[in-house]
N, C-alpha and C positions, 0 to 999 in steps of 0.2 A: 481859347483863352488859356494861357499857361498859369497854372497854380504855383505859387512860390513854395516849394517843398521845404525850404529852410524855415519859413514861418509855420508851416504845418507841423514839422517835427518839434520845433522849440515850443510852439503853442500847446501841442498835445502833451508833451512831457510836463510842462508847467501846469497846464489846466487839469490834467489827470491827477497830478499830485495834490493840487489845491482842492479838487472835488473830493478826493478820498480823505484828505485831512479835515475838511470842514464838515463833511457828512458823517465821518467815522465809518463809512462803508467802502472798504478798499476795492471791492470788485467794480464799483462805479468808476473809479480812477482807471482801472484796467480796461473798461469799455472805451474810455476816451483815448487811452494809449493805443488800443487795437484799431480804433477808427482812424486815428492819425497815421498809423503804420499802413493800413490798407490804402488810404487816400494818397499818401506820399509814395507808396510802393507802385501804385498804378501810374503815377506821373513819372517815376524813375524808369519804369518799364517802357514807357513811350519814348523817353528821351535818351536813354543810355542802353548799354549792352546788358545781357543777363548777368555777367560777372559784376559789373558796377552796381546793378540793382541789388544783387545779393550782398555785396559789401556794404552798401548803404543800409539795407535792412539789418544786417548784423551790427552795424554801428549804432543804429537806433535802439535795438533790443539790448545791446551791450551797455549803452548809456543808461538805460533804465536799471539794469543790474548793478552797474558801477555806482549809481547814485546812493544806494543803500549803505555800503561800507564807507563811502566817501562822507556821507552825512555824519557818521560817528566821529570822523576826524575833524571836519570843518563846519558842521552844522547843516541843517536841512535846506534852508534857503540857498546858501552858497553852493551846496552840492547840486541841487536841482538847476540852478542858474548856470553852473559850470558845464554840466552834461548837456543842457539844452543849447548852450552856445557852441560847444564842440560839435554837436550833431548838426546844428544849423550851418556851421561853417563847412562841414563835409558835404552837406546837401547842396549848398550854394556852389562850392567849387566843382563838384562832380556833375550836377544836373541843372542848376538854375542860372549859372553865369552865362551871359550871352557869348556865343562863339562867333568870331568874325574872321 
């Protein structure tokens, strides 16, 4: 069964942020973020080259980092949704999209 990495990355970015926000315990959000990265990374490694896997992992981690300064400009929800959508799009295009 192919796990949809676009959903994993978007869900873990949004879910990790929400868990940290609602509990006030930021490391819990980090656990969700790390779990999503590991799960998606395993799938990327199975489906793509090492270079593509590395680029997608960098995109995922970079999205998390970008969400913080972006939130100061456009707000927390819009920031998290934006980086989640961009990461999901990259994951879909590079690893999830059916190849015919």
